[in-house]
N, C-alpha and C positions, 0 to 999 in steps of 0.2 A: 427665852424672847428673841426673837429674830432682830437682827439689825436693819436700819432703813434700807441701806444698800441692797440686802437680800429682798426687802420688800419690792424696791423698784425694779430688781431682776424678774421676780415672781409677776408683777404686774405685765412688763413687757412679753413674758411667756403668755400669760393669760390673753392679751390682746392678740398676740399671733395665733393661739389656739383658736379665738372667737372667729378672726379673719377666715381661717381653716373651716371652721364649721359653718360659716356663712357660704363660702365658695361651694362646699360639700351639699348644702342644702339646696342651693340654686341649681346645682347640676342634676338633682334628682327630681323624677316627675314620671307621669304616665306616658311622655313622648320623650324618647331618648334625644338628646341634643349633643353632639360631640364636644368635648372640652375645649378643644381650639376654637370652634364656632361660638361657643358660649363667652369665650375671653374676648373674640372680636366684637361681638355684641355689647360687651361691657364697656369696651374703649371707643365705642361709636363707629365701629366699623360696618361693612356690608357683609351679608351673608347669602348663601344660595338660595335657603328657603325663607321667605318672608315672615311665616308665620312663628319662626323660630324668635324672632326680635319681639313680636307681640306677647309670646309665652313668657319670655323672660322679664320685659319691662312691666308688663301689665299684670302678671300673676305671681310669679316666683319671687321676684325682688320684694313687692310688698308683703308677700307671705313670710319671707325671711325677716324682714324688720318687725313684722308683727311679733313674730318668735322672740326676736331680742327684746321687745318692749314688754311681752307678757312674762317671759322667763325672769328678767332682771326686776320688774316691778312685783311680781308675787314674792321673789325672794326678798327683797327688801322689806316689804309688809310683813313678811313671816318674821325677820330679824327683829323688827320694831316690837311685834307683839311678844316674842319670846323674851326680850329684854325687859319690857314695861310689866309683864305678870311674872317674870322669873321662872316660867315654866317651859321645861324643854319640848311639851307638847303642844304648845299655842302655835297657832298658824294664821295666816291672814284672814281665815273666815271664822275665828273665833268669837267675834262680835255679831255674828249673824249676818254680816253682809253678804256672804254669797248666797244665803237662803233668802233674803230680801231680794236680790236680783233674780233668783229662781221663780219667786212669788210673782214678781212683775211681770217675767216672761211667761209664767202660767196663767195668769190673769188675762193676758192679751190672747194667748194661743188657745187655751182651753176654756177661760171663763166667758168667752163669747159663745161657745157651745150651749150656754144656758139660755140665750136668748135667741128665738127662733129668727133666722135669715140674717142674723148680724155677721155669721162667718162668710157672708158672700161679700162683704166690704173688702176694697182693695188696697186698704193701707197695711194690711197684714204682710209687711215686708221687713228685710233685715234691717233697714234703719228705724223702723217702729218698733222692731224687738229690741234694739240696742237702748233706745229711749225708754222701754217700757222696764228693762232691767235696770237701767240707771236709776230711774226714779224709784223703784222698790229698793234697791240697795241704800240709796241716801236717805230715804224715809227711816229705815232701820237704823241708819247712823245717826240721823236726828234724834232719834228716841234714845239711842245710847248715850249721846252726848247730854242730853238733858239729864239722864239719870247719873252719869258721871259727875254731874255739878253737885248732887245730893249725896253721893256715895264717895267716901275717902278710900274704902278697902278695894284693892284692885281685884282681889280673888273674888269678891262678891260681884263685881263688875263682869269678872270673866263668866261665872254661874248665869248671871243675867243674860249675857250673850249667847250662852249655849241654850237659854230657855227660849230666848227670841228665836233661835235657829229651829227648835223643836216645833215650835208653835207655827212658823211659816211652812215647815215640812208638813205638819198636819194638814194645813190648808191646802197645799199643793196636792196631797193624797186624795183630798176630797173632790178638788177639782179634776184630777185625772180620772176618778171612778165615774164621774159624770159626762166626761169629755167624749166626743166621737173619735173614731179610729184615726181620721186625718190629723186632726190637731193635736192628739195625744202622741202619734208618730214624729210631727214636727218639733214637739216640747222634747221627745227623747233624743232625737238627733242635735239639739242645741245643748242639751245637758251632756252630750259626749265631749263636747269642747272642740273649737276648730280655730286655726289661726290663718286660715287660706279664703276666708269669706268677705275680706274687707277690700274697699276701694282704695285709691290712693290718697283721696280726700279723707275718709274714715281713719286710715293709718295716722295722717298728720295731726287729726284731732286727738286719736290716742296718744300719740307721741308728746303732743301738747301739755296733756293732763298727768300722764306719767312724769313728764320733767318737772311739774310742779309738785307732785308727791314727792320726787327724789329731792327737791330743793327744801321742803319742809323737812324731810329726813336730815338732810345736811345740817340745816339749822338748830336740830335737836341733838347734835353728836355730843356735846358737853352734857346736856342732861341724861342722855343715854348712859354715858360713861360712869356717871355719879350714881345713876339707879341701880347699876350693879353692886355698889356698897350699901344699898339700903335706902328707904325712902327718907329715913330719919337723918342719914348723912347728908341727903341732897338738900333736905329742907334746912340743916344747919349752915349750908352754904348759901341761904337765902334765895333757893330756887322754889318758884311758885309751884307746887305739886299739882294744883287743878289745872293751871294754865299749860304745864308741860304736858299733863296726860292728855287733855283736849287736842293740843297740837299733833301728839303721835297719834291718837286716834284718827283725827282728821287725815293726816297723811296716809295711813293705813286705810281709810275709808276710800279716798281718792283713787288709791293704787288698785286695791283689790276691786271695790264697786265697778270701777271704768273697765277695768279688764275682764270681769265677770260679765259685764254688760256685752262687750264686744265679741269675745272669744268663748265664752261659755265658763262655767266652773271646772277649771283645770285644777286637779287635785295634787297634793304630794310635793310639789316645787317648793312652797313657801315653808313646809316643814324641813325637808331633807336638806336643801342647799345651804342655810345658815350653819347647821351642824357640821358639814363637810367643810365649809370654809374656815370655821374656827379650828377644826382639827389641823387642816393643812397650814393655816397661817401660823396657827399656835398663838393666838392674841385674842383678846376681848376688847380692844380698842376699836371703836365704832368708827373712828377716822380710817381705819384701814378696812375694816369690815364691810362697811358700807358700799364703797365702790368694788371690791373683791366678791362681795355677795352678788352684786348687780351682774358682773362679768360671768361668774359662775352660772347663775341662773340662765343668763343668755345662751351661754354655750349649751347648757344642759336642754334647754327647750328646742334649740336647733337641731341637736342630735336627734332628740326623741321624736320632732316633726320628720326629719330625714328617715328615721325608722318606720314611721307611721305611713309614709309613701311607699308602697309596694312598688317594686320596679316594673317598669313597662306594663302598669296597671292603671285603669281610672279608679280603681277602689282605693280609698284612705281609711286606714284603721283610726278608730277612736283615740284622740291624743291622751285623753284620760287615762285610758288602759296602757299606754306606753309610759306615762310619767309614773304611774304607780308601779310597774313592772320594774323601771330602772330605779326609782326613788326608794321604794322599801327595802331592797337589799342593801342600798348604800347605807342607811340608818342601821340597818341590822350589823353591816360589817363594822360600822363604827362603834356600836355598842360592845361587840366581842371585842374589838381590838382595842378600845379604851376602857370597856367594862363599864363607863357611866358616860353621860352627856356634860359638857361644860357648863356649869352654873354654880 
């Protein structure tokens, strides 16, 4: 077990790594901007090309902060699910929250194809897509919370969440079959995931909801640590299992639901980052894990988004593909190195 002083050093290094990843992220893009000019813009100076100032402040900086929120939020929600279910394969979408968001987006984008002339309505924009995705994810979350009130077995709740995911996936498949090519293509692009399509106002809204989810996670630290020793032990300490589970599920729903709504269903971050953090910090204490997981997730997402942005090209690779290519080898390496997941 590392000493607190070592933890402090590790967190300082993580913050420096996050700053480096952030600068690297805003330095990359389809338009090459000299590093010196970028620093001048960041510190409020004037540059020769006016468009550089607009690109950095109106596109790259909001995109970088979105990547931090998405990576950190998904990583914490994955940590919460893995601890609650004591299952190393549990992720932020295990309760069907991502599937619910996909269903909401599919109903908006493809369900309208079943109604003649409805596709011509002008409300089919990014804001309405985020709202539809949020409604879908929180409807699934509401059903799961109602079920959690009646079921004490967390593994049964896990299976029910997977079944909700299967049902919503089946509905999405039916909608895709009947959808026209234009709306089907739009849904497919949304499912690729992206951190670069949000305005400053949307980033602020996303940040506020993610902050609430992180706050609920911090309030659950004691409960999460006791859950590692089993639910019977937690109950013997006077912890209400029902209320604690609902609080953890709510935090996960807020984080995974709103992130999926705004950025699309981004895979593998919530699964890989908690395992990586446990191995590096060599601890199961959530007082250390929650901030560390957030920082690692933010760094990973910034780096993945930097890789996805092809140099000097307007084309951007799907962020889902990058996170899977980066995350899967990390988990495989951890399994080979440690031979088992920590749990």
